N, C-alpha and C positions, 0 to 999 in steps of 0.2 A: 503493498500501499505505500503511496505516495504519502511522506511527511506531514504535507500541509492538511492532508485530510485523516490523518492519525487523530484520535482523541485524547485528550488532554483531561483528568481531572486533578482542580484544584480544591481544598477541602475535601467537601463531599459533592463539588458541583461538576458535572461531567459535561466540558465543551467536545462539542461532535467533531468539530477539527479546529485548526490553528487560524483562521481567517477572524480576526477583528475589525469592526468597523469601529475607526478612530473617532474620539468626539470632535464634532465641528459645530459650531454656533450655525444658528437658523436667524436669528435675529427676526423672527416673527411670532413672538409672544407678546401678548399685553396684559401689563400688570403681573408677569412672572407664568401666565396662565398657559398651559400647552393647547393646541388647538387643533382643529381636523389636518393641517399642515404637518404637526407631527407626527400624528399618528400613518396617516400615509407614506410621509418621508421613513419613517423606522421601520412599519410594518412592510413595506417593499424590501428592504433592505434583508427582513428577515425572510420572506418569500424567496430572496436572492438566493439565501443558502449559507451567509454567514453564522460562525458558531457563538459570537457574543456581540451583542450590538451594546455601545456606550453612548448613550446620551449626552448631547452638547454640554458645555459648562452651565451646571445651574448653581443659582446665586445662593449663598445662605443668609443673607441679608439683601434687601432690596438697595442698598448704598453699595453692595458689592458687585453691580452687574455691571458687566461692560457697556451698555446699553439699553434703554430701555425695551428695547425688543428680546432679551434674554429669559431665560425660563430662569425661574425661582422656585425654591422650596422653604422659603421662611415662615411658611404659614398652613394649618393645616388643610385650607380650603384648597392647596393646589394638590393635593394628593388625587383626588377623583379625576382629574384629566389625564393625569400621566398612569392612573392604573389602567385606563383604556389600552393605554400604549403598551404597557409591560405585557398585561394578559394576553395580549396579541401576540405580540413577540414570544412569550414564552410556551405561550400554545402551536407556535410554528417550527419549534424543534431549535431557535436559536436561544440564547440567556439574554435577559434584559440587565445592562448595567449602566450608572449613571455616574457622572463627575460632578462633583462635588466643588464649590469654587467661591472664591471670593476676587474681584479684581483688583484690589488696593488702589495704587495710583493711576491705573490705565482705567478706571470704571469713567463713568458718566461721559459717556462718549456718544456722538450721534452712529445711526447706522450704518455703514459701510456705504451701502447705496447712496448715501447721504452726504458722503464725504468724511466721514468718521472722526472728525475731529471733536476735541473735547467742549462740551457743551457749556454755556454758558451759563451763570446760578439763576439769570431771568429767562432764559428760554429753554425750561426743563432741564435743566444740571442740579448736581449736586456734591456738597463736600465731599472729597476723597480722604483716605486714611491709608498711610504707608508707613513703615519703619522709619524712616526719616522724611523732612520736610524739602524734599527733592523732586523736581517735577519730571517725569518722562523725556518731555522735549521743552525745549528752549521755548519762552512765549507761553507754556501753560500755567494755570492757575499750582501753585504748589500746594501737594496734600497737606493735611493734618498729620504730624507726630503722633502715632497711637500711645496713649498712655496704658500703664497695667490696668486699669478698669476696659479700656476697650480691648485690650488683647485678651481679655477674662472673658469679654462678650465675642470675640472673635471665635474661640475656643469652642464657646457655650452654642453660638451659631453652627458651627461643622457638626456637633454631637447631635444639637435637636433636628438639622435636617438631615442626619443619617435615620434617624428613627422614623422622620416621614417617609423617607427612601424605602425603608423597611416594609412600612405599611403600603406604599404607592406599588408594593412587588417586584422592587428590585432585586435581585440577586447578588450582584457585584456593583463593589461601590469604589469609586478611583477617586483619591484625594488629589486636587490639581493643585501642583508647587512648579507649575513652570510658565513659561512663556512671558514672564515678564509681571506676571499675577502676584498678588500679597504674598503668598506664603517664598515665591521663587525673590521677594523683594528684601525677606529677611534674609536669605541664604548669601545672597551675594553682597560684595563688599561695595560694590559701584552702587548699590541703592539703599545699603545698609551704614549707617555713620554711626549709629547709638553707641554710648559708653556704660549703658546699663549691661544687666543680665541676659539682653537679648540680642547684643551687640558685640562687635570687636573681634573674638576668637572663634574658631570654626565651632567649637562645642555651644558658645552663646549664639551664634546666627543659625544651628541647626536646631533651635530649643524650642520657637514656636511650632514648627512641622513637627519633631516629636511628641508634643504634647497635643498638637491637633490629632496624629494619628491616635494615640493614645486614647484619646476621647472618643475618636470615633470607633475605636475598637472595643470599647468598652460596653458599647451598646448594638456594636455590629452583629448580628450572630454568629456564632463560633463555627458552624458548621460553611458559613457565606467569605468566598474571598475578598481580601482587601487589596486595592492596588493604590499607588502611587504614580503621578507623573512630575519627571524630573527635566527642567533643561539641562540636560548632561555639561553645558558647557557655555559661558555667555560668549563665547567667540570675541573675547575683548580685553587685552592684558588688563591684569589687577582684578580680574573679575573672577567667577565660581569655573572650577576646574574642572576635567575628567576626572583627575586623582580623588577631589575630594568628592566626586558622585560616588566612586569606587569605596571611599571610606565612611559616607554616610549610608552605605547600601545594608551591611549587618546591622546597624544601629537601627533602620526602618525594621528589618527582618526579625529584631529583637522584640519591637513595640507592636508585633504581629500582620506586619506586609506581607503579601504573599510573592507579590510580583511588582517589579518598575519597570514602568513605560517611559523609554528611554528619547524625549526629544530633544531639543537645544534652543536656543537663542531667546529672542525677542524682551529681552531685561534693557537693553540697550540700543535705540536709533542708531541706525548707520554702521552695525555691525557687518564686517566682512565675512560672508558665510558662504564657504565653496559647496552651494546647492548643486547636486547631481544624483543620479540613480543610485538610492541606498548611503546617502552620505551620511546617516547619522548610526548606520548600522553598528559602527566601532564601537560606540559607546555603550549598546546594550550589550556586545560581545565582552567589555572590559567588566561592566558590571555585573555578568553572569558570572565571572570566573570568582567573584566571591562568595558563591553559592546559593544565591537567590535567583527565581525565575525572572526573566525579561522580555518585554517586548520591543521589537523593532518597529521603527517607523519612519517614516520619509521617502517619498518618491519609490515607493515600490509600486509597482505598474503591471509587473506581468507574472503568471504562475510559475514560469522556470524560476523567476528571479528570486520571489519568496521561497521555492521548495528548494534552491540552494543556501538560502541563511538558515534555513532549519536543519538541512542536511549537514551542514557543516557544524551544527551546534552555536551557532551564534547569537541564538534567540530562542525562547519557546512560545511566541505568539510574533504572527507581522501582523501589525494595524494599516490596515488602509484607510486614507484619506478622501483626496480629491479622486482617486479610480472608481470607488463607489459613489461617488456623486455622480460620476460620466456613465458608472455601469451598474447599476444596482445586483445584476446577477454575473457579476464576476466570478464570483464561486461555483456556479453552476458551469460556468466556460473553462474556469480553470479545472477542473474535473475532467471533463472530456480532453483537455489539453495534455492534461498528464495521467488518461486513463484511469481514472479513479472511478470507481463505483459509488454512486452518492444517490441519497433520495430525492427524488423532487417533489413539488408541491404534486398534489392528486391532480390539481386542477389543470397542472402545464404540463403533465407527462406525455401530451400528443405530439410535445415540442423536444421531447427528449431525444430522437433518432430522427 
């Protein structure tokens, strides 16, 4: 059997294959609520055969949204709309996952289709928080430096959202600590200039992520997997490094994390990133050598490419983003390309051969 279509059990949850839909914001929610777009979008990828579908960054606070169009889970009222989605995903052979997030200083922005710029406080925007009062881009409104009371609220926000995620039917939870959002802002010395227990040394800069992880794991079912997405490097001198990612991995594993989703960048505008097919796979390989499972992500677009990553032991899962936007049925076609026999939706059997 092709590695790409071999099952993987994490804790008590069995994934039917190693193809994961990477979380990708749809910017289509209102007040954090999921709607028919989200149901059809994620449901189509379940019909397309992905083993795990991780919904987009879902804010644990209203102020933690990247934009007014982000999904949210800061209220029990958000649960029913998400439950429609997870019921469909889980009933069609895929596993429903959710990415819990706080955008930090990169919050309060217009929708990408509307330019993506920081929103004015008098035009739908809100105050942002961060480890230090350093704006993401020159000319932006500086964030408010999070005090200890705010930090405690952040931890509580992730914990409470995880409880709601469980009630909404999600089976895998992923903590978003990448792409320049709040938790990565604490990790990186480029965005964290604090001199208290949450800044300075490596041990202090990782403290919030570990505290959030422990809080989520304390309420997340023991039998269900917990992932963390990290930016493995800032791609900028003086920033977070791959070596620090490898150093962080065993600590996250000790805190109850099962797999690290290894992305990169996003914390510094203008970083020079050598983008190309599989350009982030070496990070997944490096972190995996510490003994924790990893997912590779970043311009993985072909079945043979994904198969080679797994066959070489460079990662345990492959995450597809843009390719699954272009082609929701990539897993069905990949099985044909790799001569793997997999189940198709009964409604689509006439197209199998």
